[in-house]
C-alpha positions as CSV (number, residue, x, y, z in Angstrom):
1,M,-48.2,-8.7,-126.5
2,R,-46.9,-8.5,-122.9
3,Q,-43.2,-8.8,-122.2
4,I,-41.3,-9.3,-118.9
5,K,-37.6,-8.6,-119.0
6,N,-34.6,-7.2,-117.3
7,T,-35.2,-8.8,-113.9
8,R,-32.3,-9.7,-111.5
9,M,-31.8,-10.2,-107.8
10,N,-28.8,-9.4,-105.5
11,R,-28.2,-10.4,-102.0
12,E,-27.5,-7.6,-99.5
13,H,-27.1,-7.9,-95.8
14,K,-28.5,-11.5,-95.9
15,K,-31.7,-10.2,-97.5
16,Y,-33.0,-10.8,-101.1
17,F,-34.0,-7.8,-103.2
18,L,-35.2,-7.7,-106.7
19,V,-33.2,-4.7,-108.0
20,G,-34.2,-4.9,-111.6
21,S,-37.6,-4.3,-113.0
22,L,-40.3,-6.4,-114.4
23,C,-41.7,-5.0,-117.6
24,I,-45.0,-5.9,-119.2
25,A,-45.8,-4.8,-122.7
26,I,-49.4,-5.5,-123.9
27,F,-50.4,-5.3,-127.6
28,L,-53.9,-5.8,-128.9
29,M,-54.4,-6.9,-132.5
30,L,-57.2,-7.7,-134.8
31,G,-57.6,-11.3,-135.9
32,I,-57.6,-10.9,-139.7
33,G,-59.4,-14.2,-140.3
34,Y,-62.8,-13.0,-139.2
35,A,-62.5,-9.3,-140.1
36,V,-65.6,-8.6,-142.2
37,L,-66.3,-4.9,-142.7
38,S,-69.6,-3.6,-143.9
39,Q,-69.9,-1.7,-147.2
40,Q,-72.1,1.0,-148.4
41,L,-72.8,1.4,-152.1
42,D,-73.6,4.8,-153.6
43,I,-75.8,5.2,-156.7
44,N,-72.9,5.6,-159.2
45,G,-71.5,2.2,-158.3
46,T,-68.5,3.0,-156.2
47,A,-68.1,1.5,-152.7
48,Q,-66.6,2.8,-149.5
49,I,-66.0,1.3,-146.1
50,T,-67.7,3.3,-143.4
51,S,-66.8,1.2,-140.4
52,N,-63.6,1.5,-138.4
53,W,-61.7,-0.7,-136.0
54,E,-60.1,0.9,-133.0
55,I,-59.4,-1.0,-129.8
56,L,-57.0,0.7,-127.4
57,F,-55.8,1.1,-123.9
58,T,-57.0,4.2,-122.1
59,S,-55.6,3.8,-118.6
60,A,-53.7,1.7,-116.2
61,E,-53.8,2.5,-112.5
62,E,-52.3,0.9,-109.4
63,K,-54.8,-1.2,-107.4
64,E,-52.9,-3.1,-104.7
65,M,-49.1,-3.0,-104.1
66,T,-47.4,-5.3,-101.7
67,N,-43.7,-4.7,-101.2
68,A,-43.7,-3.4,-104.8
69,T,-43.1,0.0,-106.5
70,T,-44.1,1.2,-109.9
71,K,-41.0,2.6,-111.7
72,R,-42.7,3.3,-115.0
73,K,-46.2,3.1,-116.4
74,E,-46.7,4.1,-120.0
75,I,-49.2,3.5,-122.8
76,T,-47.6,3.8,-126.3
77,A,-49.6,4.3,-129.5
78,N,-52.7,3.3,-127.5
79,T,-52.0,-0.4,-128.0
80,T,-48.9,-1.1,-125.8
81,L,-48.9,-0.9,-122.1
82,T,-45.5,-1.0,-120.3
83,L,-45.3,-1.5,-116.6
84,D,-41.9,-1.4,-114.8
85,V,-42.3,-2.9,-111.4
86,Q,-39.7,-3.3,-108.6
87,L,-40.5,-6.3,-106.4
88,D,-38.6,-6.1,-103.1
89,Q,-38.8,-9.6,-101.7
90,P,-40.4,-13.0,-102.2
91,G,-44.2,-12.7,-101.9
92,A,-44.2,-9.2,-103.3
93,S,-46.9,-8.3,-105.9
94,A,-48.3,-5.5,-107.9
95,T,-51.8,-5.3,-109.3
96,Y,-53.1,-2.8,-111.8
97,D,-56.6,-2.0,-113.2
98,V,-56.2,-1.7,-116.9
99,V,-59.0,-0.3,-119.1
100,V,-59.4,-1.3,-122.8
101,E,-61.9,0.6,-124.9
102,N,-63.6,0.0,-128.2
103,Q,-63.6,3.4,-129.8
104,G,-64.5,2.0,-133.2
105,T,-67.8,1.3,-134.7
106,L,-67.5,-2.5,-134.9
107,D,-68.3,-4.9,-132.0
108,A,-65.5,-7.1,-130.9
109,V,-64.8,-10.2,-128.9
110,L,-61.7,-11.5,-127.1
111,A,-60.8,-14.5,-129.3
112,N,-57.6,-15.6,-127.6
113,I,-55.2,-15.1,-124.7
114,E,-51.8,-16.6,-125.4
115,G,-48.6,-16.9,-123.3
116,V,-49.6,-16.7,-119.7
117,D,-49.3,-20.3,-118.7
118,E,-46.5,-21.1,-121.2
119,N,-44.3,-18.3,-120.0
120,N,-45.1,-18.7,-116.3
121,N,-43.8,-22.3,-116.6
122,Q,-40.4,-21.1,-117.9
123,E,-37.5,-20.4,-115.7
124,P,-37.2,-18.6,-113.4
125,K,-40.7,-19.8,-112.3
126,S,-40.7,-17.5,-109.3
127,I,-41.6,-14.6,-111.5
128,K,-45.2,-14.8,-112.7
129,V,-48.0,-12.7,-114.2
130,K,-51.8,-13.2,-113.9
131,L,-54.8,-11.7,-115.7
132,G,-58.1,-11.2,-113.8
133,N,-61.6,-10.3,-114.8
134,I,-60.9,-11.1,-118.4
135,R,-61.4,-14.3,-120.4
136,I,-61.8,-15.7,-123.9
137,G,-65.3,-14.9,-125.3
138,D,-65.7,-11.5,-123.5
139,A,-67.5,-9.1,-125.7
140,L,-66.3,-5.5,-126.2
141,L,-69.1,-3.7,-128.0
142,A,-68.6,-0.5,-129.9
143,S,-68.2,2.5,-127.6
144,E,-67.8,0.3,-124.5
145,S,-64.9,-0.3,-122.2
146,K,-63.7,-3.1,-119.9
147,T,-61.5,-3.0,-116.8
148,F,-59.4,-6.0,-116.1
149,Q,-56.5,-6.7,-113.8
150,V,-52.8,-7.4,-114.4
151,Q,-50.8,-8.8,-111.5
152,V,-47.1,-9.3,-111.4
153,Y,-45.8,-11.2,-108.4
154,W,-42.8,-13.0,-106.9
155,D,-44.0,-16.5,-106.0
156,S,-42.5,-17.3,-102.6
157,N,-43.3,-21.0,-102.9
158,V,-41.0,-21.4,-105.9
159,D,-37.3,-21.8,-105.5
160,F,-35.1,-19.3,-107.3
161,S,-31.5,-18.7,-108.1
162,E,-29.7,-15.5,-107.4
163,T,-27.8,-15.8,-110.7
164,N,-30.9,-16.4,-112.8
165,M,-33.6,-13.7,-112.2
166,Q,-34.0,-12.5,-115.8
167,K,-37.1,-13.5,-117.8
168,E,-39.0,-12.4,-120.9
169,I,-42.7,-13.2,-121.0
170,E,-44.7,-12.6,-124.1
171,I,-48.5,-12.6,-123.9
172,T,-50.9,-11.8,-126.8
173,L,-54.5,-10.7,-126.5
174,T,-56.4,-11.1,-129.8
175,Y,-59.6,-9.2,-130.4
176,E,-61.7,-10.1,-133.4
177,Q,-64.8,-8.6,-135.0
178,S,-68.1,-10.0,-133.7
179,D,-71.8,-9.9,-134.3
180,D,-73.5,-8.0,-131.4
181,G,-70.9,-9.4,-129.1
182,E,-71.1,-13.0,-130.4
183,P,-68.0,-14.5,-132.1
184,V,-68.0,-14.6,-135.8
185,G,-66.0,-17.8,-135.7
186,P,-65.7,-20.5,-133.0
187,I,-64.2,-19.4,-129.6
188,P,-62.3,-22.1,-127.8
189,S,-63.4,-22.8,-124.2
190,E,-61.1,-21.8,-121.5
191,K,-59.7,-24.6,-119.3
192,I,-57.8,-24.7,-116.1
193,E,-55.3,-27.3,-115.1
194,M,-56.5,-29.2,-112.0
195,G,-54.1,-31.9,-110.8
196,G,-52.9,-32.6,-114.3
197,Q,-56.4,-32.6,-115.8
198,N,-57.9,-29.7,-117.9
199,V,-61.2,-28.6,-116.4
200,E,-63.4,-26.2,-118.4
201,L,-64.4,-22.9,-116.7
202,V,-68.1,-22.0,-116.7
203,T,-70.0,-18.8,-116.3
204,S,-73.3,-20.3,-115.3
205,G,-74.7,-23.4,-113.6
206,D,-72.7,-25.8,-111.6
207,G,-68.9,-26.0,-112.2
208,L,-65.5,-24.4,-111.9
209,Y,-65.5,-20.5,-112.0
210,E,-62.9,-17.8,-112.0
211,D,-63.0,-16.2,-108.6
212,Q,-64.1,-12.6,-109.5
213,Y,-62.9,-11.3,-106.1
214,E,-59.3,-12.8,-106.1
215,I,-57.2,-12.8,-109.2
216,G,-55.8,-16.2,-110.2
217,R,-58.1,-18.2,-107.8
218,Y,-60.6,-20.7,-109.2
219,I,-63.7,-21.9,-107.2
220,Y,-66.4,-24.4,-107.5
221,R,-70.0,-23.1,-107.4
222,G,-73.5,-24.5,-107.6
223,S,-75.6,-27.3,-106.0
224,E,-73.6,-30.3,-107.2
225,P,-70.5,-29.4,-109.2
226,N,-68.0,-32.2,-110.0
227,N,-65.6,-31.4,-107.3
228,Y,-65.5,-34.6,-105.3
229,I,-62.0,-35.9,-104.4
230,Q,-61.0,-39.0,-102.5
231,F,-58.6,-38.1,-99.7
232,N,-57.8,-40.0,-96.5
233,D,-60.0,-42.8,-97.9
234,E,-63.0,-40.5,-97.6
235,L,-65.0,-38.2,-99.9
236,W,-64.0,-34.5,-99.7
237,R,-64.9,-31.5,-101.9
238,I,-62.5,-29.2,-103.7
239,V,-63.4,-25.6,-102.7
240,A,-60.8,-23.8,-104.7
241,K,-57.5,-23.9,-106.6
242,E,-55.6,-21.2,-104.8
243,T,-53.4,-18.5,-106.3
244,D,-50.3,-20.5,-105.1
245,G,-51.6,-23.7,-106.9
246,T,-52.6,-25.5,-103.7
247,Y,-56.1,-27.0,-103.4
248,K,-58.4,-26.1,-100.6
249,I,-60.7,-29.1,-99.7
250,I,-63.4,-29.7,-97.2
251,R,-64.6,-33.0,-95.8
252,D,-67.9,-34.0,-97.5
253,E,-69.5,-35.1,-94.3
254,L,-69.2,-33.7,-90.8
255,L,-66.9,-35.6,-88.4
256,P,-68.8,-38.7,-87.3
257,Q,-68.2,-40.1,-83.9
258,N,-71.7,-40.1,-82.3
259,E,-75.0,-40.7,-84.1
260,G,-75.2,-38.3,-87.1
261,Y,-72.2,-36.1,-86.5
262,T,-70.0,-35.0,-83.6
263,K,-71.1,-31.8,-81.9
264,M,-68.5,-29.7,-80.2
265,A,-68.0,-26.3,-78.8
266,Y,-65.9,-23.9,-80.9
267,D,-64.2,-22.8,-77.7
268,E,-65.0,-24.5,-74.4
269,A,-65.9,-22.5,-71.4
270,Y,-62.9,-21.2,-69.5
271,H,-60.5,-22.6,-72.1
272,R,-58.9,-19.1,-72.5
273,S,-58.4,-16.7,-69.6
274,T,-59.3,-13.0,-69.9
275,E,-55.9,-12.1,-68.4
276,N,-54.1,-13.4,-71.5
277,N,-57.0,-12.7,-74.0
278,T,-58.4,-9.3,-73.4
279,Y,-60.5,-9.5,-76.6
280,C,-62.5,-12.3,-74.9
281,K,-64.8,-10.5,-72.4
282,N,-66.2,-13.5,-70.5
283,P,-64.2,-16.7,-70.1
284,S,-67.4,-18.7,-69.4
285,N,-68.7,-17.8,-72.9
286,G,-65.5,-18.8,-74.8
287,C,-63.8,-16.7,-77.5
288,G,-64.6,-16.5,-81.2
289,V,-61.1,-16.2,-82.6
290,Y,-59.7,-19.5,-84.0
291,A,-56.0,-19.1,-83.1
292,A,-53.6,-16.9,-81.2
293,V,-52.5,-13.8,-83.0
294,S,-49.6,-11.4,-82.6
295,G,-50.4,-7.9,-81.5
296,T,-54.1,-6.8,-81.2
297,F,-57.1,-8.5,-82.6
298,Q,-59.9,-6.2,-83.6
299,T,-63.1,-6.0,-85.6
300,P,-63.1,-4.5,-89.1
301,N,-64.5,-1.2,-87.9
302,G,-62.1,-1.1,-84.9
303,N,-64.8,-0.8,-82.3
304,Y,-63.7,-3.9,-80.3
305,S,-60.1,-5.0,-79.8
306,G,-57.8,-6.9,-77.5
307,T,-55.2,-9.6,-77.2
308,V,-55.7,-13.2,-78.2
309,T,-52.6,-15.1,-77.1
310,E,-54.1,-18.6,-76.8
311,D,-55.8,-21.0,-79.3
312,S,-59.4,-22.1,-79.4
313,S,-60.3,-25.6,-78.2
314,I,-61.6,-26.5,-81.7
315,K,-58.2,-25.5,-83.3
316,E,-56.4,-27.6,-80.8
317,Y,-58.7,-30.5,-81.4
318,L,-58.4,-30.4,-85.2
319,N,-54.6,-30.1,-85.2
320,N,-53.6,-32.1,-82.2
321,T,-56.2,-34.8,-82.0
322,Y,-57.8,-35.1,-85.5
323,Y,-54.8,-34.5,-87.8
324,P,-52.8,-37.4,-86.3
325,T,-55.6,-39.7,-87.3
326,L,-55.1,-39.0,-91.1
327,N,-53.4,-41.9,-92.8
328,G,-49.7,-41.7,-93.8
329,I,-50.3,-41.0,-97.5
330,A,-52.8,-38.2,-96.7
331,K,-50.3,-36.5,-94.4
332,T,-47.8,-36.3,-97.2
333,Q,-50.3,-34.6,-99.5
334,V,-51.3,-31.9,-97.0
335,Q,-49.6,-28.5,-97.3
336,S,-49.3,-26.4,-94.1
337,H,-51.0,-23.2,-95.2
338,T,-52.2,-19.8,-94.3
339,F,-55.9,-19.6,-93.1
340,N,-57.8,-16.3,-92.8
341,I,-59.2,-16.1,-89.3
342,G,-60.3,-12.4,-89.1
343,S,-63.8,-11.3,-88.1
344,V,-66.6,-10.9,-90.6
345,Q,-68.8,-8.0,-89.4
346,Y,-72.6,-7.9,-89.5
347,L,-73.4,-4.4,-90.5
348,D,-76.7,-4.3,-88.6
349,Q,-76.7,-0.5,-88.5
350,S,-75.3,0.8,-91.8
351,G,-76.2,-2.3,-93.8
352,N,-73.5,-1.3,-96.4
353,D,-71.9,-4.7,-96.9
354,S,-70.2,-6.7,-99.7
355,I,-68.3,-9.9,-100.2
356,E,-65.2,-7.7,-100.7
357,K,-65.6,-6.3,-97.2
358,N,-66.2,-9.9,-95.8
359,I,-62.9,-11.0,-97.4
360,A,-61.0,-8.0,-96.1
361,G,-62.2,-8.7,-92.6
362,E,-61.1,-12.4,-92.9
363,K,-57.7,-11.4,-94.1
364,M,-57.0,-9.0,-91.3
365,Y,-55.6,-11.9,-89.3
366,Q,-54.1,-15.1,-90.4
367,W,-52.9,-18.4,-88.9
368,T,-50.6,-21.0,-90.6
369,G,-51.2,-24.7,-89.8
370,N,-52.6,-28.0,-91.1
371,V,-56.3,-28.1,-90.4
372,G,-58.9,-25.3,-90.3
373,L,-62.5,-24.6,-91.1
374,I,-64.4,-23.1,-94.0
375,N,-64.4,-19.3,-94.4
376,V,-67.6,-17.2,-94.6
377,S,-66.6,-15.9,-98.0
378,D,-66.2,-19.5,-99.3
379,V,-69.8,-20.2,-98.4
380,L,-71.1,-17.0,-100.0
381,K,-69.1,-17.5,-103.2
382,A,-70.1,-21.2,-103.6
383,S,-73.7,-20.1,-104.2
384,T,-75.0,-19.4,-107.8
385,N,-78.0,-17.5,-106.4
386,T,-77.5,-13.9,-107.5
387,A,-79.1,-12.7,-104.3
388,C,-76.2,-14.1,-102.2
389,K,-74.3,-10.8,-102.1
390,S,-72.8,-10.4,-98.6
391,A,-72.9,-11.9,-95.1
392,T,-75.0,-9.0,-93.8
393,E,-77.6,-9.1,-96.5
394,Q,-78.2,-12.8,-96.4
395,L,-78.4,-12.9,-92.6
396,S,-80.8,-10.0,-92.5
397,K,-83.1,-11.9,-94.8
398,L,-82.7,-15.1,-93.0
399,M,-83.7,-13.5,-89.7
400,K,-87.1,-12.3,-91.0
401,S,-90.2,-13.9,-89.5
402,T,-90.6,-15.7,-92.8
403,P,-86.9,-16.4,-93.7
404,E,-85.7,-15.6,-97.2
405,I,-83.2,-18.0,-98.6
406,T,-80.6,-16.2,-100.7
407,C,-77.5,-18.4,-100.6
408,D,-78.9,-21.8,-101.7
409,S,-77.8,-23.5,-105.0
410,N,-74.7,-24.1,-102.9
411,Y,-72.9,-27.5,-102.5
412,L,-71.6,-26.4,-99.1
413,L,-75.2,-26.3,-97.9
414,D,-77.5,-28.1,-100.3
415,T,-76.1,-31.6,-100.2
416,L,-76.1,-32.0,-96.4
417,P,-79.0,-33.7,-94.5
418,D,-81.7,-31.5,-92.9
419,R,-81.0,-30.3,-89.4
420,T,-77.3,-29.9,-90.1
421,V,-75.2,-27.1,-88.7
422,Y,-71.4,-26.6,-88.7
423,W,-68.8,-24.0,-87.7
424,T,-67.0,-21.6,-90.0
425,M,-63.6,-20.3,-89.2
426,N,-64.5,-16.6,-88.8
427,A,-65.4,-14.7,-85.7
428,F,-68.7,-12.8,-85.8
429,S,-68.9,-9.2,-84.9
430,A,-71.6,-6.5,-85.2
431,E,-71.8,-2.7,-85.3
432,S,-74.3,-2.7,-82.5
433,G,-72.3,-4.3,-79.7
434,D,-69.7,-6.7,-78.3
435,R,-70.0,-10.2,-79.8
436,S,-66.5,-11.5,-78.9
437,H,-68.0,-14.9,-77.9
438,V,-69.9,-15.4,-81.2
439,V,-68.9,-17.3,-84.4
440,W,-70.5,-17.6,-87.9
441,F,-71.9,-21.0,-88.7
442,T,-73.8,-22.6,-91.6
443,I,-77.2,-23.9,-91.1
444,R,-79.6,-26.2,-93.0
445,Y,-82.7,-26.6,-90.8
446,G,-86.1,-26.8,-92.4
447,N,-86.7,-23.7,-94.4
448,V,-83.6,-21.9,-93.0
449,I,-80.5,-22.3,-95.2
450,G,-77.5,-20.1,-95.0
451,L,-75.1,-18.4,-92.6
452,D,-76.1,-17.5,-89.0
453,Y,-74.2,-16.8,-85.8
454,R,-74.1,-18.6,-82.5
455,T,-72.6,-18.3,-79.0
456,I,-69.7,-20.8,-78.8
457,Y,-69.6,-22.0,-75.2
458,Y,-70.4,-25.5,-74.0
459,G,-74.1,-26.3,-74.6
460,R,-74.2,-24.5,-78.0
461,E,-72.2,-27.1,-80.0
462,N,-72.2,-27.4,-83.8
463,G,-70.8,-29.9,-86.2
464,T,-67.3,-29.7,-87.7
465,R,-66.1,-30.1,-91.3
466,P,-62.3,-30.1,-91.4
467,V,-60.6,-28.1,-94.2
468,V,-57.0,-28.7,-95.4
469,F,-54.9,-27.6,-98.3
470,L,-53.3,-30.1,-100.7
471,K,-49.9,-29.5,-102.3
472,S,-49.8,-27.9,-105.7
473,S,-47.8,-30.8,-107.0
474,I,-50.5,-33.4,-106.5
475,Q,-51.9,-35.2,-109.6
476,F,-55.4,-36.5,-110.2
477,T,-54.7,-40.0,-111.6
478,E,-58.3,-41.1,-112.0
479,G,-61.9,-39.8,-111.9
480,N,-63.9,-36.9,-113.2
481,G,-64.9,-35.3,-110.0
482,S,-68.4,-36.7,-109.8
483,K,-69.6,-38.4,-106.6
484,S,-69.6,-41.8,-108.2
485,N,-66.2,-41.2,-109.8
486,P,-64.3,-38.8,-107.6
487,Y,-60.8,-37.6,-108.4
488,I,-58.1,-39.9,-107.0
489,V,-55.0,-38.2,-105.7
490,Q,-51.5,-39.3,-106.2
C-alpha cells in the first residue's frame, strides 16, 4: 500500500513552494486465494510445511531529483517503504530505484497493482505518482530481486489551488504464489487509456509498449502496430503517449508537393551567419541545430560548442509556412510542446553507446513550439529488433561494405516506399571531429534501412515528416487504430 499525505503549498514572494511533504507507503501482501504450499510427509504420518513466503523491500535509492529533496526514506518491517519528498515548484519530480526481493522458497508473480490511476485522478490532480519497470504478470522467483522505479511529481500542466494541496493516495501491490514464474490463477492484462479507449500493453510483437527508458511514457513498436490516427484529414501515426498525457504523432507520409515527396534542405546555405551562430563553422554548409538556444550549444562530450541564436530554415518552414495550412479543427487539437533538439553523438572512437546516452544528448537542449521532427531515440525504440541498441551500433553496422540491418521491424521505416529518406530533429556529432553541419536522418534505400547522417546544405535535401503533439484532453470517438479503421479524434 502506498500513501501520499500531508502536502500543502504556500505563496511566498510571488512564488509557489510545496512546503509540506509527499509520503508514499508501500505494502506487499500475499494473495491468499492462490497460496498453495507444498507439504512433506514423514513416515509416522505427520505433516509439516517446509516452504516459506517472504517478499520484502531491501533498498530505495534516489535516482533523479528535479527541484525536489528527500526528507525521509525508511523501510519498516521490510514491507513498508515511506518516502517523504519536498517538491519546490510545479514541474518538480523525485524518482527512486526500489528493490523488492523474494527471500522465500516459493516463486511469486505480481498479480495486481491497484490505486495509481484511481488516486491520480482525485483532487488535487497536480500531485501524481508513477511506477516504472514493473507491471502485472512480472515473475519474482525464489532468491531473485527486481528493481523498479517510483516517481512522485508535481504536474505543471494541471491547475492547482493554494488552499487544496493535501492528498492521500493508496496503492496496493499484490504478489501471489506462482509455478516457476507462471501465475497459478489468471492474470488480467494491463491496459492504458488512449483517448478514452483502453489499449492493451504488449511485451512482444507489434503494439503499445511501456517505454523502458522513460517512466510513465508509452510507445508503439513493431512493423505495423495499430497506431493510425486521422488528423488534419490525413493519416498520421501515434508515436507515444507522453508522461504529461499528450500524444506525439507523425505524418504517415512525407510532405507531398512534387512527385513522390518534397525534398528540402534542413538548413539552407547562408541561412545563419557564423557571427551570430559560432557553433556553425561554415555558413555555406548550414547548421545542424533545429532552433535557437539560450547560452551555449555543445555536443554531449563537450568537444564542440558555440552559440546558436537563429532558427534553421526547416524549423521556420514547418512553423511559419506549413502549420498555417492545417485546418481549423486540427489547430485546436495541437498542443504547443517541448521538443528535444540536442545532439546525438556517434561514438566512432570509444563505441560505448546506449539508447540512454542518445536520449540524454537529445534532452540537453529543448525548443517549445508547434511543429517539429522525429527524434533519433523514437526511431530506435520503435524497432522490435533486439539488435537495435543505440545510434552508434546501428550506424556502424549499416556502414559496413555489406550493411547489416538492425533497426527494422519498425513502422517508422518499414511502411515507407523504397528510396525514401527523411530528416530527424537531432544534430549529428562525432568523437572524431567537427560535424556541426550534419544531421541524423532515416533511410530506406534498397538493402540499407536505418539511421544515417547527412550534410544539410542545399543539394543534399531529404524528405520531411512533420511531428506534432495532440492535447491530452482529446478523445478517440471511432476506430481501432488500424490503417483501414484509424482513430478519429474529437
